[in-house]
matplotlib code that plots the C-alpha trace (Angstrom):
import matplotlib.pyplot as plt

x = [-35.8, -35.1, -31.9, -29.6, -30.1, -26.5, -24.5, -27.1, -25.8, -26.6, -30.1, -31.3, -32.1, -33.6, -30.7, -30.2, -26.9, -25.4, -25.9, -23.2, -23.4, -21.5, -24.1, -23.4, -19.4, -20.2, -20.1, -23.6, -23.7, -27.1, -27.0, -29.8, -31.3, -33.5, -32.3, -32.2, -28.5, -27.1, -25.3, -22.9, -21.7, -23.0, -25.4, -28.1, -31.5, -33.5, -37.4, -39.3, -40.4, -37.0, -35.6, -38.2, -37.3, -33.6, -34.3, -36.7, -34.0, -31.1, -33.0, -35.7, -35.8, -36.8, -33.0, -34.0, -30.3, -28.7, -30.7, -30.1, -26.6, -23.3, -21.6, -18.7, -19.6, -23.2, -24.1, -27.7, -29.9, -32.7, -35.9, -38.2, -40.5, -39.2]
y = [38.8, 39.5, 41.4, 39.1, 40.0, 39.2, 41.3, 43.6, 43.3, 40.1, 38.6, 35.2, 32.8, 29.4, 26.6, 22.7, 22.8, 20.3, 20.3, 19.0, 18.4, 16.3, 14.0, 11.6, 11.9, 11.2, 13.5, 13.5, 15.0, 15.5, 16.3, 18.3, 20.3, 23.3, 26.7, 30.3, 31.0, 34.8, 35.2, 37.5, 36.2, 32.8, 32.8, 29.8, 30.0, 27.1, 27.2, 25.9, 23.0, 22.0, 22.4, 20.5, 17.6, 17.9, 17.4, 14.6, 13.0, 13.6, 13.2, 10.8, 7.9, 5.7, 5.5, 6.1, 8.0, 4.7, 3.0, 5.5, 5.4, 3.8, 3.7, 6.3, 9.0, 9.2, 10.6, 11.1, 12.6, 14.8, 13.2, 16.0, 18.3, 21.4]
z = [-156.2, -152.5, -151.5, -149.1, -145.7, -144.6, -147.4, -148.5, -152.1, -153.8, -154.8, -152.9, -155.8, -155.5, -155.8, -154.7, -152.1, -150.4, -146.6, -144.3, -140.5, -137.9, -136.4, -133.6, -134.6, -138.0, -141.2, -142.9, -146.4, -147.7, -151.4, -153.4, -150.8, -151.9, -150.2, -151.2, -152.0, -152.1, -155.5, -154.1, -150.6, -150.8, -147.7, -147.4, -146.3, -145.8, -145.5, -142.4, -144.3, -145.7, -141.9, -140.5, -142.9, -142.0, -138.4, -138.6, -140.9, -138.4, -135.0, -135.4, -133.3, -136.3, -137.2, -140.7, -141.1, -140.4, -143.0, -145.6, -145.6, -144.5, -141.2, -141.5, -144.0, -144.9, -148.2, -148.8, -151.5, -150.3, -150.7, -149.0, -150.7, -152.4]

ax = plt.figure().add_subplot(projection="3d")
ax.plot(x, y, z, "-o")
ax.set_aspect("equal")
plt.show()
């Protein structure tokens, strides 16, 4: 297991987390996003593929975010690759 680069105490473990972000004035909540999470301090790290998928979902011109969820609060289940 890799030691946490932030606290230098805990170990980074694979988990599924909830990713939240304000996007165009709306709270976006994406559930079950794969990440490495420190078992001591809770620091979260996302791999490049996951970050690319999140950015595409949030910033694509296709409007996929609006089609996936409602208008005020958006709850989405991660459909990217692990």
